[in-house]
Backbone as JSON, one array per atom type, in Angstrom:
{
  "sequence": "MKLTRRQTKDHTEALNLANCGRKLTLDERRHVWENFHPGASNNIGALGQFFTPWQGAWECAVLHGDNEGHIIDLCAGIGVLAGNLFEHNPDCRITCVDIVPEFIDLGKKIVPEAEWILMDCYGPEFLARYQKAFSSGISNPPYGKGNGCVKELRAIEVLSDITELGGTMVLPAKGGKYGQWDNECAKPYDDHIKKTRPGWTVQRTSCDLTDISFKETGIKVQMYELMPENY",
  "N": [[-0.91, 4.57, -30.41], [-4.29, 5.45, -31.25], [-6.08, 7.75, -29.39], [-9.26, 8.15, -27.75], [-11.5, 10.99, -27.83], [-12.14, 11.74, -25.23], [-10.13, 10.39, -23.76], [-7.89, 11.75, -24.75], [-8.36, 14.35, -23.77], [-8.29, 13.87, -20.96], [-5.69, 12.88, -20.73], [-4.17, 15.11, -21.53], [-4.81, 16.92, -19.49], [-3.65, 15.56, -17.35], [-0.93, 15.66, -18.06], [-0.52, 18.45, -17.96], [-0.9, 18.91, -15.24], [1.17, 17.36, -14.13], [3.31, 18.82, -15.04], [3.25, 21.19, -13.62], [5.11, 22.44, -12.01], [5.48, 22.27, -9.27], [5.55, 20.33, -6.17], [3.41, 17.55, -6.16], [0.27, 16.77, -4.58], [-0.97, 13.77, -2.93], [-3.5, 13.13, -3.97], [-3.39, 14.56, -6.37], [-1.25, 13.28, -7.61], [-2.4, 10.77, -7.92], [-4.43, 11.44, -9.71], [-2.92, 12.02, -12.0], [-1.63, 9.54, -12.45], [-3.87, 7.95, -13.02], [-4.89, 9.06, -15.32], [-2.95, 9.76, -17.21], [-1.92, 8.58, -20.32], [-0.05, 6.06, -21.56], [-0.08, 5.2, -24.17], [-0.39, 7.39, -25.78], [1.87, 8.42, -26.95], [3.48, 6.28, -27.36], [4.01, 2.97, -28.58], [2.36, 0.94, -26.96], [1.36, -1.62, -27.14], [3.16, -3.07, -28.75], [5.42, -2.77, -27.16], [4.59, -4.0, -24.87], [3.81, -2.66, -22.59], [1.97, -1.8, -19.81], [0.46, 0.27, -17.63], [0.37, 0.1, -14.06], [-2.74, -0.2, -12.47], [-4.07, 2.17, -10.12], [-5.18, 1.14, -7.72], [-4.07, -1.44, -7.63], [-1.38, -0.76, -7.4], [-1.3, 0.44, -4.88], [-1.97, -1.74, -3.26], [0.24, -3.32, -3.75], [2.25, -1.76, -2.57], [1.48, -1.85, 0.14], [1.72, -4.58, 0.61], [4.45, -4.95, 0.14], [5.43, -3.57, 2.24], [7.26, -2.36, 5.11], [9.9, -2.56, 4.2], [13.34, -2.31, 4.67], [16.39, -0.68, 3.55], [17.73, -0.39, 0.19], [15.54, 0.03, -2.41], [14.46, -1.18, -5.57], [12.54, -0.03, -8.27], [11.59, -1.7, -10.82], [11.35, -1.27, -14.29], [9.75, 1.13, -14.19], [7.92, 2.95, -15.28], [5.92, 5.82, -14.9], [6.09, 5.94, -12.21], [4.08, 4.9, -10.43], [4.06, 2.66, -8.7], [6.33, 3.17, -7.07], [5.63, 5.71, -6.02], [3.36, 5.12, -4.47], [4.53, 3.41, -2.64], [6.22, 5.17, -1.28], [4.25, 6.7, 0.0], [3.28, 4.83, 1.77], [5.56, 4.12, 3.15], [7.41, 6.44, 4.08], [10.13, 6.84, 4.64], [11.67, 5.23, 3.07], [14.16, 4.24, 0.61], [14.23, 4.6, -2.81], [15.0, 3.56, -6.08], [14.15, 4.22, -9.38], [13.84, 2.71, -12.53], [13.68, 2.92, -16.05], [13.18, 2.5, -19.6], [12.11, 4.37, -21.28], [12.37, 7.66, -22.23], [10.41, 9.73, -21.91], [8.8, 8.76, -19.83], [10.61, 8.71, -17.71], [11.23, 11.48, -17.44], [8.71, 12.54, -16.72], [8.22, 11.01, -14.43], [10.15, 11.95, -12.62], [9.06, 14.38, -11.94], [6.61, 13.72, -10.81], [7.17, 11.88, -8.78], [9.4, 12.98, -7.04], [10.91, 12.2, -4.9], [12.2, 9.85, -5.42], [15.12, 8.23, -6.89], [16.03, 8.45, -10.29], [16.61, 6.53, -13.19], [17.57, 6.33, -16.51], [17.64, 3.67, -18.46], [18.2, 0.53, -20.09], [16.91, -2.01, -18.45], [17.19, -4.69, -18.9], [19.49, -5.0, -20.19], [23.06, -5.74, -20.67], [24.81, -3.82, -19.55], [23.37, -2.56, -17.48], [22.88, -4.78, -15.8], [25.48, -5.55, -15.14], [26.34, -3.32, -13.72], [24.59, -3.12, -11.56], [24.47, -5.5, -10.1], [23.24, -7.32, -7.49], [22.79, -4.92, -6.1], [20.66, -3.89, -4.73], [18.38, -4.1, -1.97], [15.75, -5.09, -2.11], [12.88, -5.34, -4.37], [10.28, -3.87, -6.47], [7.86, -4.38, -9.04], [6.07, -3.96, -12.06], [6.39, -5.34, -14.81], [6.94, -5.09, -18.45], [4.84, -7.13, -20.59], [4.66, -10.21, -22.45], [6.16, -11.43, -25.58], [9.4, -10.56, -26.84], [12.45, -9.22, -28.15], [13.76, -11.67, -28.06], [12.88, -13.0, -25.75], [10.54, -13.93, -23.14], [8.99, -11.33, -21.7], [8.02, -10.86, -19.03], [9.04, -13.06, -17.7], [11.74, -12.66, -18.01], [12.02, -10.38, -16.48], [11.62, -11.36, -13.89], [13.93, -12.91, -13.62], [15.89, -10.88, -13.77], [15.29, -9.33, -11.49], [15.95, -11.15, -9.5], [18.67, -11.22, -9.89], [19.62, -8.66, -9.23], [18.82, -8.02, -6.67], [18.94, -8.67, -3.12], [16.91, -9.89, -1.68], [14.78, -10.38, -3.35], [11.42, -9.61, -4.39], [8.24, -7.83, -4.8], [5.85, -8.43, -7.28], [3.76, -7.48, -10.0], [2.04, -9.43, -12.14], [0.92, -11.15, -15.15], [-1.91, -13.27, -14.66], [-1.44, -16.68, -14.35], [-2.03, -20.13, -14.8], [-3.67, -22.44, -12.5], [-6.77, -21.58, -10.81], [-8.22, -18.62, -11.66], [-8.24, -15.93, -9.38], [-8.32, -17.54, -7.21], [-6.7, -18.39, -4.23], [-3.91, -20.0, -4.47], [-0.9, -21.89, -4.98], [-0.72, -22.94, -7.49], [-1.26, -20.98, -9.27], [1.11, -19.67, -9.37], [2.87, -21.45, -10.42], [3.92, -21.62, -13.19], [5.71, -19.44, -13.19], [7.29, -20.02, -10.96], [8.43, -22.49, -11.68], [9.98, -21.64, -13.81], [11.87, -19.81, -12.66], [13.19, -21.44, -10.86], [14.48, -23.12, -12.57], [16.14, -21.42, -14.06], [17.39, -19.78, -12.2], [18.56, -21.24, -9.77], [17.68, -21.8, -6.36], [15.93, -19.79, -5.93], [12.48, -18.77, -5.57], [9.06, -18.36, -6.67], [6.1, -17.19, -5.38], [2.56, -17.14, -5.09], [0.77, -14.41, -3.76], [-1.39, -13.55, -0.96], [-2.84, -11.4, -1.6], [-5.61, -10.12, -3.23], [-6.25, -9.49, -6.5], [-8.36, -9.75, -8.19], [-10.34, -8.13, -9.33], [-8.99, -6.33, -10.86], [-7.86, -5.17, -13.93], [-6.23, -4.49, -17.1], [-7.32, -1.77, -18.89], [-7.15, -1.48, -21.71], [-6.69, -4.01, -22.69], [-7.79, -6.03, -21.18], [-6.24, -7.78, -19.77], [-5.71, -9.88, -17.1], [-4.37, -9.65, -13.84], [-2.18, -10.77, -11.19], [-0.67, -10.74, -7.91], [2.63, -11.43, -7.0], [5.28, -12.94, -5.09], [8.72, -12.85, -5.27], [11.41, -14.63, -4.0], [14.32, -15.71, -2.07], [14.73, -19.24, -1.67], [15.38, -20.09, 0.88], [14.56, -18.07, 2.51]],
  "CA": [[-2.31, 4.22, -30.61], [-5.17, 6.59, -31.33], [-6.9, 7.88, -28.21], [-10.56, 8.77, -27.92], [-11.5, 12.41, -27.47], [-12.1, 11.82, -23.77], [-8.79, 9.99, -23.33], [-6.98, 12.84, -25.1], [-8.6, 15.43, -22.81], [-7.79, 13.45, -19.65], [-4.24, 12.78, -20.83], [-3.63, 16.48, -21.57], [-4.94, 17.47, -18.13], [-2.65, 14.89, -16.52], [0.38, 16.23, -18.41], [-0.46, 19.81, -17.44], [-0.73, 18.82, -13.79], [2.52, 16.86, -13.85], [4.27, 19.86, -15.41], [2.86, 22.44, -12.98], [6.28, 23.08, -11.41], [5.51, 22.11, -7.8], [5.32, 18.96, -5.72], [2.0, 17.21, -6.21], [-0.33, 16.06, -3.46], [-1.29, 12.38, -3.28], [-4.67, 13.14, -4.86], [-2.95, 15.01, -7.68], [-0.47, 12.18, -8.18], [-3.34, 9.73, -8.34], [-5.1, 11.92, -10.93], [-1.99, 11.85, -13.12], [-1.46, 8.1, -12.71], [-5.08, 7.36, -13.57], [-5.32, 9.68, -16.57], [-1.87, 9.75, -18.21], [-2.08, 7.41, -21.19], [1.24, 5.79, -22.21], [-0.28, 4.96, -25.59], [-0.5, 8.65, -26.53], [3.1, 8.66, -27.72], [4.28, 5.05, -27.39], [3.3, 1.78, -29.03], [2.39, 0.11, -25.76], [1.09, -3.0, -27.51], [4.42, -3.67, -29.19], [6.36, -2.79, -26.04], [4.05, -4.78, -23.77], [3.78, -1.81, -21.4], [0.65, -1.48, -19.31], [0.71, 0.85, -16.32], [-0.35, -0.51, -12.95], [-3.87, 0.56, -11.92], [-3.73, 2.75, -8.83], [-5.55, 0.22, -6.64], [-3.07, -2.5, -7.59], [-0.12, -0.18, -6.92], [-1.4, 0.61, -3.43], [-1.9, -3.08, -2.67], [1.64, -3.74, -3.86], [3.0, -1.02, -1.57], [1.13, -2.39, 1.45], [2.29, -5.92, 0.7], [5.91, -4.85, 0.25], [5.58, -3.2, 3.65], [8.28, -1.43, 5.6], [11.22, -3.11, 3.9], [14.44, -1.36, 4.78], [17.41, -0.81, 2.52], [17.59, 0.28, -1.1], [14.52, -0.67, -3.18], [14.43, -0.88, -7.0], [11.28, -0.15, -9.01], [12.05, -2.17, -12.13], [10.37, -0.91, -15.33], [8.95, 1.95, -13.28], [6.94, 3.83, -15.91], [5.96, 7.16, -14.31], [6.3, 5.86, -10.77], [2.9, 4.63, -9.6], [4.44, 1.75, -7.61], [7.25, 3.88, -6.17], [4.91, 6.76, -5.33], [2.53, 4.53, -3.43], [5.41, 2.88, -1.6], [6.63, 6.31, -0.46], [3.12, 7.06, 0.86], [3.19, 3.81, 2.81], [6.83, 4.06, 3.89], [8.07, 7.69, 3.65], [11.57, 6.86, 4.89], [12.39, 4.26, 2.24], [14.98, 4.75, -0.5], [13.81, 3.9, -4.02], [15.51, 3.92, -7.4], [13.25, 3.84, -10.47], [14.54, 2.57, -13.81], [12.85, 2.65, -17.22], [13.89, 2.72, -20.86], [11.41, 5.39, -22.06], [12.73, 8.98, -21.71], [9.23, 10.48, -21.48], [8.37, 8.26, -18.53], [11.6, 9.17, -16.72], [11.05, 12.92, -17.25], [7.48, 12.75, -15.95], [8.38, 10.38, -13.12], [10.93, 12.85, -11.76], [8.17, 15.45, -11.48], [5.52, 13.16, -10.02], [7.75, 11.24, -7.59], [10.76, 13.51, -6.95], [11.64, 11.57, -3.8], [12.95, 8.71, -5.93], [16.2, 8.4, -7.85], [15.53, 7.99, -11.58], [17.66, 6.09, -14.11], [17.16, 5.98, -17.87], [18.51, 2.58, -18.86], [17.58, -0.75, -20.41], [17.19, -2.85, -17.27], [17.47, -6.04, -19.34], [20.75, -4.97, -20.91], [24.24, -6.18, -19.92], [25.41, -2.72, -18.78], [22.6, -2.43, -16.24], [23.08, -5.95, -14.95], [26.85, -5.52, -14.63], [26.49, -2.21, -12.78], [23.71, -3.2, -10.39], [24.41, -6.86, -9.58], [23.01, -7.35, -6.03], [22.94, -3.56, -5.59], [19.46, -3.48, -4.02], [17.91, -5.07, -0.98], [14.52, -5.71, -2.61], [12.34, -4.63, -5.51], [8.89, -3.91, -6.88], [7.86, -4.31, -10.5], [5.05, -4.38, -13.01], [7.21, -5.26, -16.03], [6.24, -5.36, -19.72], [4.4, -8.5, -20.78], [4.67, -10.74, -23.81], [7.44, -11.8, -26.18], [10.14, -9.51, -27.52], [13.91, -9.25, -27.96], [14.22, -13.02, -27.8], [12.53, -13.51, -24.43], [9.24, -13.58, -22.59], [9.44, -10.18, -20.91], [7.76, -10.97, -17.6], [9.97, -14.06, -17.17], [13.06, -12.02, -17.94], [12.0, -9.44, -15.35], [11.82, -12.15, -12.68], [15.36, -13.24, -13.58], [16.67, -9.67, -13.48], [15.08, -8.94, -10.1], [16.73, -12.07, -8.67], [20.09, -10.91, -10.07], [20.02, -7.34, -8.72], [18.39, -7.83, -5.29], [19.3, -9.7, -2.14], [15.74, -10.57, -1.1], [13.68, -10.51, -4.3], [10.49, -8.5, -4.31], [6.82, -7.95, -5.09], [5.68, -8.21, -8.7], [2.43, -7.58, -10.61], [2.28, -10.24, -13.34], [-0.29, -11.8, -15.68], [-2.35, -14.48, -13.96], [-1.18, -17.89, -15.13], [-2.19, -21.38, -14.08], [-4.63, -22.48, -11.42], [-8.06, -20.94, -11.01], [-8.03, -17.18, -11.44], [-8.92, -15.41, -8.22], [-8.21, -18.51, -6.12], [-5.37, -18.31, -3.62], [-3.14, -21.24, -4.4], [0.36, -21.7, -5.67], [-0.81, -23.34, -8.89], [-1.23, -19.72, -10.03], [2.5, -19.24, -9.47], [3.71, -22.54, -10.87], [4.73, -21.33, -14.38], [6.8, -18.54, -12.81], [8.17, -20.73, -10.02], [9.19, -23.47, -12.45], [10.98, -20.94, -14.63], [12.97, -19.24, -11.88], [13.97, -22.54, -10.27], [15.31, -23.67, -13.64], [17.14, -20.45, -14.53], [18.08, -19.2, -11.05], [18.37, -22.16, -8.64], [17.74, -21.17, -5.04], [14.88, -18.78, -5.86], [11.12, -19.26, -5.75], [7.99, -17.38, -6.86], [4.88, -17.63, -4.7], [1.36, -16.31, -5.19], [0.47, -13.77, -2.49], [-2.79, -13.59, -0.55], [-3.48, -10.17, -2.07], [-6.56, -10.45, -4.29], [-6.38, -8.48, -7.55], [-9.31, -10.33, -9.13], [-11.14, -7.1, -10.01], [-8.12, -5.4, -11.55], [-7.4, -5.55, -15.26], [-5.78, -3.36, -17.89], [-8.48, -1.37, -19.67], [-6.99, -1.63, -23.15], [-6.48, -5.39, -23.11], [-8.49, -7.01, -20.34], [-5.27, -8.68, -19.14], [-5.88, -10.05, -15.66], [-3.08, -9.74, -13.15], [-2.13, -11.14, -9.79], [0.54, -10.29, -7.26], [3.52, -12.55, -6.67], [6.51, -12.63, -4.35], [9.97, -13.52, -5.62], [12.23, -14.65, -2.79], [15.21, -16.87, -1.93], [14.01, -20.39, -1.1], [15.69, -20.25, 2.31], [14.22, -16.82, 3.21]],
  "C": [[-3.16, 5.48, -30.6], [-6.08, 6.63, -30.11], [-8.27, 8.44, -28.58], [-10.46, 10.24, -27.52], [-11.41, 12.58, -25.95], [-10.72, 11.44, -23.23], [-7.77, 11.1, -23.6], [-7.12, 13.99, -24.11], [-8.01, 15.08, -21.44], [-6.26, 13.38, -19.64], [-3.59, 14.16, -20.81], [-3.7, 17.12, -20.19], [-3.89, 16.85, -17.2], [-1.25, 15.45, -16.79], [0.53, 17.63, -17.84], [-0.24, 19.82, -15.94], [0.67, 18.36, -13.43], [3.58, 17.92, -14.1], [4.01, 21.2, -14.73], [4.0, 23.13, -12.23], [6.34, 23.02, -9.9], [5.28, 20.65, -7.44], [3.82, 18.69, -5.66], [1.54, 16.56, -4.91], [-0.62, 14.62, -3.89], [-2.49, 12.32, -4.22], [-4.28, 13.58, -6.26], [-2.1, 13.94, -8.37], [-1.41, 11.1, -8.72], [-4.06, 10.15, -9.62], [-4.2, 11.73, -12.15], [-1.85, 10.37, -13.47], [-2.67, 7.49, -13.4], [-5.44, 7.89, -14.96], [-4.22, 9.85, -17.62], [-1.99, 8.46, -19.01], [-0.76, 7.14, -21.92], [1.11, 5.57, -23.71], [-0.39, 6.22, -26.42], [0.72, 8.87, -27.41], [4.0, 7.44, -27.79], [3.4, 3.9, -27.87], [3.3, 0.76, -27.89], [2.1, -1.35, -26.06], [2.36, -3.72, -27.91], [5.41, -3.79, -28.04], [5.88, -3.67, -24.9], [3.95, -4.0, -22.48], [2.35, -1.47, -21.03], [0.81, -0.99, -17.87], [-0.18, 0.21, -15.26], [-1.54, 0.35, -12.54], [-3.56, 1.0, -10.5], [-4.03, 1.79, -7.68], [-4.51, -0.9, -6.5], [-1.74, -2.0, -7.05], [-0.15, 0.0, -5.41], [-1.31, -0.73, -2.72], [-0.48, -3.6, -2.69], [2.49, -3.07, -2.8], [2.74, -1.57, -0.17], [1.77, -3.76, 1.63], [3.81, -5.87, 0.87], [6.31, -4.35, 1.64], [6.7, -2.23, 3.92], [9.68, -1.98, 5.38], [12.28, -2.02, 3.97], [15.44, -1.59, 3.65], [17.02, -0.08, 1.24], [16.67, -0.55, -1.99], [14.59, -0.23, -4.64], [13.0, -1.02, -7.51], [11.69, -0.44, -10.45], [10.97, -1.94, -13.18], [9.31, -0.01, -14.71], [7.85, 2.76, -13.95], [7.05, 5.23, -15.36], [5.86, 7.12, -12.79], [5.1, 5.57, -9.9], [3.23, 3.66, -8.46], [5.32, 2.46, -6.59], [6.51, 4.95, -5.36], [4.04, 6.23, -4.21], [3.37, 3.94, -2.31], [5.93, 4.0, -0.7], [5.5, 6.76, 0.47], [3.01, 6.08, 2.02], [4.41, 3.81, 3.73], [7.69, 5.26, 3.5], [9.58, 7.69, 3.78], [12.35, 5.9, 3.99], [13.22, 4.98, 1.16], [14.65, 3.93, -1.74], [14.53, 4.45, -5.24], [14.56, 3.36, -8.45], [14.05, 3.77, -11.78], [13.52, 2.27, -14.9], [13.63, 3.03, -18.46], [13.29, 3.85, -21.69], [11.71, 6.78, -21.48], [11.54, 9.79, -21.2], [8.77, 10.05, -20.1], [9.32, 8.74, -17.43], [11.4, 10.65, -16.41], [9.81, 13.22, -16.41], [7.61, 12.19, -14.54], [9.14, 11.26, -12.14], [10.06, 13.95, -11.18], [7.07, 14.93, -10.56], [6.03, 12.57, -8.71], [9.2, 11.71, -7.45], [11.58, 12.9, -5.82], [12.53, 10.43, -4.27], [14.16, 9.14, -6.74], [15.73, 7.79, -9.17], [16.69, 7.69, -12.52], [17.04, 5.73, -15.45], [18.12, 4.91, -18.39], [17.68, 1.37, -19.22], [17.9, -1.73, -19.28], [17.39, -4.31, -17.63], [18.84, -6.15, -20.01], [21.95, -5.34, -20.05], [24.87, -5.07, -19.08], [24.69, -2.54, -17.44], [22.9, -3.57, -15.28], [24.49, -5.98, -14.36], [27.01, -4.46, -13.54], [25.73, -2.45, -11.48], [23.53, -4.62, -9.84], [24.34, -6.81, -8.04], [23.17, -5.98, -5.38], [21.77, -3.13, -4.71], [19.04, -4.55, -3.02], [16.68, -5.81, -1.48], [13.97, -4.87, -3.76], [10.84, -4.74, -5.64], [8.86, -3.78, -8.39], [6.52, -4.72, -11.09], [5.72, -4.28, -14.38], [6.36, -5.36, -17.29], [5.9, -6.84, -19.84], [4.55, -8.91, -22.24], [6.07, -11.01, -24.32], [8.07, -10.61, -26.89], [11.6, -9.59, -27.2], [14.39, -10.64, -27.51], [13.87, -13.6, -26.45], [11.05, -13.26, -24.16], [9.51, -12.53, -21.51], [9.2, -10.33, -19.42], [8.67, -12.02, -16.95], [11.37, -13.47, -17.04], [13.12, -11.05, -16.76], [12.21, -10.18, -14.02], [13.3, -12.52, -12.52], [16.18, -12.02, -13.16], [16.52, -9.28, -12.0], [15.84, -9.88, -9.15], [18.22, -11.76, -8.75], [20.51, -9.63, -9.34], [19.58, -7.09, -7.28], [18.88, -8.97, -4.4], [18.09, -10.54, -1.74], [14.6, -10.76, -2.09], [12.72, -9.34, -4.2], [9.07, -8.87, -4.69], [6.58, -7.58, -6.54], [4.21, -8.36, -9.1], [2.64, -8.24, -11.97], [0.97, -10.81, -13.86], [-0.62, -13.06, -14.91], [-2.15, -15.69, -14.86], [-1.4, -19.11, -14.25], [-3.23, -21.3, -12.98], [-5.96, -21.86, -11.8], [-7.93, -19.47, -10.68], [-8.87, -16.7, -10.27], [-8.87, -16.35, -7.02], [-6.79, -18.46, -5.56], [-4.78, -19.7, -3.54], [-1.89, -21.06, -5.25], [0.39, -22.32, -7.06], [-0.75, -22.11, -9.78], [0.21, -19.26, -10.25], [3.39, -20.26, -10.15], [4.51, -22.23, -12.14], [5.93, -20.42, -14.07], [7.8, -19.24, -11.91], [9.03, -21.75, -10.75], [10.31, -22.8, -13.24], [12.15, -20.46, -13.78], [13.81, -20.33, -11.23], [14.9, -23.17, -11.31], [16.44, -22.73, -14.01], [17.96, -19.82, -13.4], [17.85, -20.11, -9.84], [18.54, -21.45, -7.3], [16.69, -20.09, -4.86], [13.52, -19.43, -6.08], [10.16, -18.1, -5.98], [6.72, -17.95, -6.26], [3.75, -16.63, -4.96], [1.09, -15.7, -3.83], [-1.02, -13.9, -2.17], [-3.54, -12.34, -0.98], [-4.35, -10.48, -3.29], [-6.72, -9.29, -5.27], [-7.41, -8.92, -8.6], [-10.04, -9.26, -9.95], [-10.3, -6.12, -10.81], [-7.71, -5.96, -12.91], [-6.93, -4.3, -15.99], [-6.85, -3.02, -18.92], [-8.34, -1.68, -21.15], [-7.0, -3.09, -23.6], [-7.34, -6.4, -22.36], [-7.56, -8.0, -19.69], [-5.52, -8.71, -17.63], [-4.53, -10.27, -15.0], [-3.28, -10.25, -11.73], [-0.78, -10.69, -9.23], [1.34, -11.49, -6.76], [4.72, -12.04, -5.87], [7.65, -13.5, -4.89], [10.86, -13.48, -4.39], [13.23, -15.82, -2.83], [14.45, -18.0, -1.25], [14.24, -20.53, 0.4], [15.31, -19.03, 3.13], [13.08, -17.06, 4.2]]
}
């Protein structure tokens, strides 16, 4: 997509900072996350990729809490969810996976504490290799239809396949009254996972993301928890 002059300037500054050759401070990481524009070199509309706003990523990290074990950041982008989780829980172990080489290369520089994997996390090789390999996960996956599936629904399935306890997900708000805490907001996701992965449930969290949207699209998001029904 074509960026405005201001977006181009901010994006270039973010790239220069990410490539400075040293570990970034939290403020510097935040500057990169807020100003790097994935649309500069990727068709984010076609891919359904929209990076998590910093505020939403921090809320996700706080909600995920001090979970122990090996955590997966599914569809990690340049690591805004993982980076905020490290700030909240410095001793955690996180693996970030994404399919875009540019995001992986930048992510390694911005969040070097994480392990980074370049792989299609919806593909059979990934699923075969990492079946129940992680304790829990975090994810703001691509949205919309593509490759024969609804991407956010497929991400919920994948996270249930590769984790023991599920995880925290930033997903488009569906059902119910937007901004209202009730599980009607989670019903489309919950119905899907119960049909495709019996024994799992998706619940709307009490975290309010009403004021957060993706600048390019106005897509409103909410935060959800995927978990085993008996958890």
